[in-house]
N, C-alpha and C positions, 0 to 999 in steps of 0.2 A: 668561385668557391662552391662546393657541392651543397645542395640543400638537404635538410633533414626530411625523410619521408613522413608524410602525414599519418598520424596514428589512426588506426581503424578499429572499430568495435562493432560487434553484433549486439543488439539489444533485443531480447525476447520478451514480448509483452508490451502492449500499447495502452495500458491504463495509467493511473496517476503515477505509479512508480516508474514505469518505462518512459513515459513522456518527460517526467522530471529528470530522469537520467540523461535522456537525449538533450534536453535543454542545457543541463549543467556541463555535459561534455562538449557540446557544440560551442559554447562560450569559450572553451579552452582549445578550440581549433580541431577537434577530432572529426574524422569522417565516420559516418554512422550508417548502419544497415538495420532497420527496424523490422522485425518479423512478428506477425500476429496471426493466429488461426481464424479470427473473425474477419468480417468484411469491412472493417474500419476501426478507428480508435475508440476507446472508452465504451466497449460493448459488454464488459463484465460488471464487476462491482462498482466501477467508476461511472456506470450509466445511471446511478441513483438520481432521481429527479431533483431532489434538494437534500443537502446535507448541512450539518451545523459545524462551523469552525469556531471552537471555543476552548478555553483552557481546561485542563484536568487539574482540579484544585484538591489538595490534600493538606492535612494539618501540619505535617512535616514533609520536607522535600523528599521525593522518591525519584528514581531514574525516569519513570514515565511522566511524572509531573514536570520535571525539569525539561525533558524532551518536548513535552507539550507546550511549555512556555516559549521555548526557542522556536518550535514549529509554527505556532499560531502567528507569531510576529513575522516569520519568514514567508508563510503562505499569504498573509494579509498584504505584505509588501508586493508580492507577485500579482495578486488580484488588482491592487491599485495601479500597478504599472501596466498590466496587459489587458484587463477585461473591464469594459465600462459597466458601471452599476446599472442594473436593470436588464443587462444582456448576459447574465451568467452568475451574478451575485448581488447581495444587498446587505449593507451594514445594518446591525440591529443590536439589541440587548437580549439576553436570555435570563429568565428567572429559574434558578436552580433550586430544587427541593432536596431533602435528604441531607447527606453528610456534608456536602459542600454548598449549603444554602446561601443564597445571595443573588444579586443581580450583576451579571458580568457582561462586558462588551463581547460581541460575537459577530458572526456573519452567516447568512444563509447563502449556500453556494450550490450551483449545478456543476458537479465535478467535470463533466464533459467539456464545458466551456474553457476551463483551465487547461485540460489536456490538449485541446485543439490549439489554444494560444501558445502553449509550450512547443508543440510540434511545428507550428508556423514560424515561431522565432528560431527554432533549431534549423529549420530548412533555409531560412534567410542567412543564418550566421555561418553555416558550414554545409558541405555536401551531406544530404540525408536522403537515403533511399528507403521508402516505406513500401513494404510488401504485405498485402492482405491475403486472406484465405491461404495462409502459409503456416501449416502446423509443423512445429519442430518436435520430432519424436525421440531424437537421440543426439547427444553431443559426443564427438570423438576428437581426441588430440593427436595430431599427426604432423611431424616435420615442422613443429613450431606454430601450427595453425589449429584453430578450433573449427571443426566441420559441423555445421548444423544439418542434420539429416532428416529427411521426411519419412512418411509411412513406409515407402518401398525401399528405404536405404539410400535414396539418391541424395546427393549433396545439394542443399538449397542455397547455402551461403557459407563463406569462410572468412575468418579474420584472426589475428593473433590474440584478440581479447573478446570476451563475452560478458555481458551483464544479463543475468537471468532475473527477470522481473515479472514472472507469470503467476504471482500469487500462490494459491495452493497447488497449482500445476507445477510449481518449481520443484517440489519434492519428487513427483512422478518422473520428471525429466532428469534431474540430477542424480537422485538416489536409486530409483527403481529401474528406469530404462537405460541410463548411461552407466550406472554403478560406479559413479565417481566418488560418492560419499555414502557411507552406510546410513540406512534409515534412522538409526538411533542417534546419529550425529547431526541429523537435520530434522528435529522433531516438530514438524508443522502439522497443524490441525485445521480442518474445515470448520467454519462457523457460518451457518446460514442466517440471513436476515431478511425479514419480510416487512415492507412498509405498506400502510393503508393510506389511501389518498382519494381525493375527488375534487371536481370543480367547485369553486366557491362562488356562489351566485349573489349572496347578500353580504352583510357586514361580518367581519371577523369576530369570532367568539372569545377572543382574548387580545389584550393590547400588544402582546409580544410573545415570542416562543417560551414554552415552559418545558422543563426537563426534570425527570426523576428516573423512573424505569422506562426509558425511551424519551423521545423528544416530540412535543406537539408543536407544529408550525401552523399557527392559525391563518396565516396569509403569506403566500409567496407568489410574486408576479415576475415573469421573465419572458422576454420576446423569443427566446430560443427554445422554450418548452414545446410548442406545437411543432409538428402535428401529433407527436406521440402522446403528449400530455396537455392538459388544459393550460392556457397562458396564465390563469389565475386559479390557484388551488390552495387547499389545506392538506396537511399530512400528519400522520402519526406513525412512529416506529423508531427503530425497527426492532423486531424480535432478535434474540441472540441464542441460536440453537446449535450448541456445540456438537460436532461430529456429523452433522447433516451436510451432504455433498450433492445437493440438487437445487434447482431454481424454480420448482413448481410452486404455484400459489395454492393456499388452502384456507378454508374458512376458520379453522381452529386458530391459526396465527392471527387472522383479523380479529377474532374474539379476544385473544390475549392482548392485542393492541388496544381494544376497547376497554378491557379491564384496567390496563395501565392508565388509560386516558381518564377514567373515572376519577382518579386521585388528583388529576391536574385540572380538568375542566369537564364537569359532569354533563353540561349541555352538549359539548362536542362528542362525548362518548355516546350519547343518545343519537346524535346525528350520524355517527359512524355505523351504529347498528341499523338505523333506518335505511341508510344508503346501501348497506349490505343486503338487507331484506328486499329492497326494491330493485336491486341489480345496478345501482348507480355507482357502487364503490369500485375504485380501481386499486390495483396492487402492483407492487414491484418486489421481486425476490432475487437474491443472488448469494453466491458463496464468497465469503471473505476468508482470509488466511491469518491464523494466529500461531505464534510459537509457544513452546511449552512454558516459558516464563513470561509470555504476553508482551515481550519487547520485540521490536523489529530486527531484521537481519540486514546489515549493510556493510559489505566488505568482501574480502577475498575468502574463498572457501578453503578449508583445510585439506592438506594431503595426509589422510589418516594413516596410511602405511608408513610414511616417513615420520609421522608423529610417534607411532608406536616404537619405531626403531630408536628415535631420540630418547624416549622414556626408558627403554630397555638399557640403553647406555648410561642413563642417569642413575638407574638402580634405586637405592634408597633415598637418593637426592631428587627424585622426580618431583617432589612437592615444590622444589625451587625453580622448576622450569616455568618461565613466565608465559602468559597468553601470547604476547607479541613475538615470542620465539617459536610459535607453532609453524611448522612448514606449511606452505600454501601450494595449491595447484596453480601452475603458471597461467596467468591471464584469465582466470575464471572468477567472476565476482557475482554477488547476489544482492538484490534489493527487493525485500519481500517481508511478509508477516506484519503488515501494518494494522491488522485487525480491523476494528471499526474506526480507526483514526488515520486513514490514508490521506484525507485532506490536510490534517495537521502535520503529519510526519514526512510525507513523501518528499517535499522540496528540501527541507533541512537535511534529511538523510542522503538525498541524492547529491547535494553539494559536498557533503563530507566524503561520500564515495568517490565522486569525480576528482576531488582534491587528492585523495589517496592514489587513485589510478594515475593521476598526473604527476605523482611524486612530489607534491607540495608539502611543506612542513605542517605538521598537525599542531593545533592549539593545545597547550598544556591545560588550559582552563576546562577543556572538554575531554581530557584523557580518560576519565572514568566512564563517561557516557559513551565514548567510542568503543571502549572495552565491553560495555554492557550490551551493545548492539553488534558486536563482532560475530559473524557467522561461525567462527571456529570455537566459540565458547563451550558448546556442548561436548564436542569431541575432546577438547582440552581437559574439561572437568572429568570426563569419563576416563581418560588416559591417566590422569593423576591419581585416581582412586584405585586403579588396578595394582595388585600386589606384584612387586618385582619378582622375577624368576629366581628360584633358589640356586 
């Protein structure tokens, strides 16, 4: 009896999103080729020294709060399964101030530990080729295959299926360089974040993390932090600078973190300023990616030319064309725009994406959430608003 060929996908980007996609697809038996421009995994926004895994609490449920609740549970289960406490994460509680005041269960996480665990599991479960220092400049679809092309137009890798998981770089690759989707149909925005941190030599200045305008971590210990970071540190951040697309550190962002910290723990704010003045303050800055509606993108990308043809044929009935009827580019998927909630959202969204790629039945309970994170939603809304030709 002939065997079914193993499905093969290129995954572009080796941060939380790309690693989660690799793990989810490997569990389903896919062969994978992971491409990243850096010299190893988790070199971008996923290189954060410590992040906070905690729910997004709202008075009434919203798509983001519901996604957050599902995502926190999903990521926590992955941490408990794959990463020993003290070697990449630590369970805790966080005191929230502001509109979602209260004390909530949470976890302090070094994202790179989870990225590495997912990639190790994926490599054990299914063939996984990881290629570093490999920048994909353009995608081209030819004879049923997607060609990932480098700076000189050479083909770096090819497969019938691609998952673009390169954060804000996803727009430059898909919309600008490859011209597969118009910019307006893929409205991604850069958001720079800067964290202030330093070695903690004495006692922590608060019993648990505090959050309002940023998160204060009074103490995080992790054997995997050195040599880049102290094994025992405190941290405050991060800033949220919309439209900034650079990873340079600056003192003004440290001062904004200090100002935010004053409302949470005044002695710690004083310590931040003293560390900055004495040259002991460390910093981390990177660019995160957010969408126009601040929800992630997880699914198949739209074929906008075919969509406009469909709407033209629908004429005045174009308002009845459902999102799920949007034509899609064959085999081209995206997992991006996690904003500052990559830890929370990456795994749950990757599981839904992998299930869709694997043609598994979708859960009716999450139908509205899957529509809310569908990458075709912007193109579909724009096409519905256009006036039919006279």
